[in-house]
N, C-alpha and C positions, 0 to 999 in steps of 0.2 A: 034963547035964540029960536026964532020961529022956523017953521018947516020950509017956508019959501026962501029963507036965507041960506039953507044948507045946500052945498053943492053936491051934485050927483057923483058918486064914485064910479070907478071903472068896473068894479064887481057888480054894482047894482044897475049899471047901464045895460040897456037891451041892444046896444050897438055892438058891432064887432062880429066875429066869426061865431056861428051857431054851434052849440055843443053837439058832440057826436050822439047819434041815437043809441049806439052800443057803448054806453059809458063803462060797462064792466067787461072789458076785453079779457081774453083768456090769460092765464098766468104767464105763459112764455112770451106773449105779445107785450105784456107790461114790462117784463124783464128786458126785452129787446129795446123798447122805447126808453127805458131807464138808461141802458148802456149807450144808446145814441145821444141822449142828453148829457151823460157824463163825458163822452168823447167831445161833444160840442163845447162844453164848458172848459175842458182841459186845453182845447185849441186856443182859448182866449187868454190863457195864463202866459205871462211874460216873466222870464227869469231876470233877476236883477243883474246889473253889470258888476264887474269886480269892484269898482269904486263905490257903488251903492252898497254892496255887501259889506265892505270894510266899514263904511260909514254907519250902517245899521248895527253892526257888531260893536263898534265903539260906543254908540249911543246906549246900547243895552248894558255893556260893561260899566259905563259911567253911572248909569241909573242904579244898577245893582250895588255898586260901591257906595253911592250916596245913601241908599236904603240901609245898607249894612251899618254905616256910621250912625244913622238916626236910630235904628233899633238898638245898637250897642249902647249909645248914650242913654236912651230911655231905660234899658235894662239895668245899667249901672246905677242910674239915678233912682229908679224905683227900688232896687235892691238895697241901696244905702238908706233910703227913707224907711223901708220896712224894718231893716235892722235897727235903725235909730228909734223908731216908734215902739216896736215890740221886743227888741232885744236889749235895748239900753246900751248898745255898743257904738261908740263913735267910730267914724271911718278910720281915724288915725290910731285907734287902740288895737288893731288886729295885729 
């Protein structure tokens, strides 16, 4: 791909707000900025409704049950195969 076909990314663009001159603010100013950003992000969080929460819980429980069945079948299958190959014991001989 040639250089003229590559689109300019937002990070490499010179447009937008100029960077602050004092890029290394003091320690407490950085903590205050971090806390303001955390609070701003937490205001965007939306709690699920009761119906959504029940739906998500059921989806997780069904997925875990299916994975338990798959892992159990594989475990029994591999265990039987290893016993047959290395032990010479048939599954019905136990």
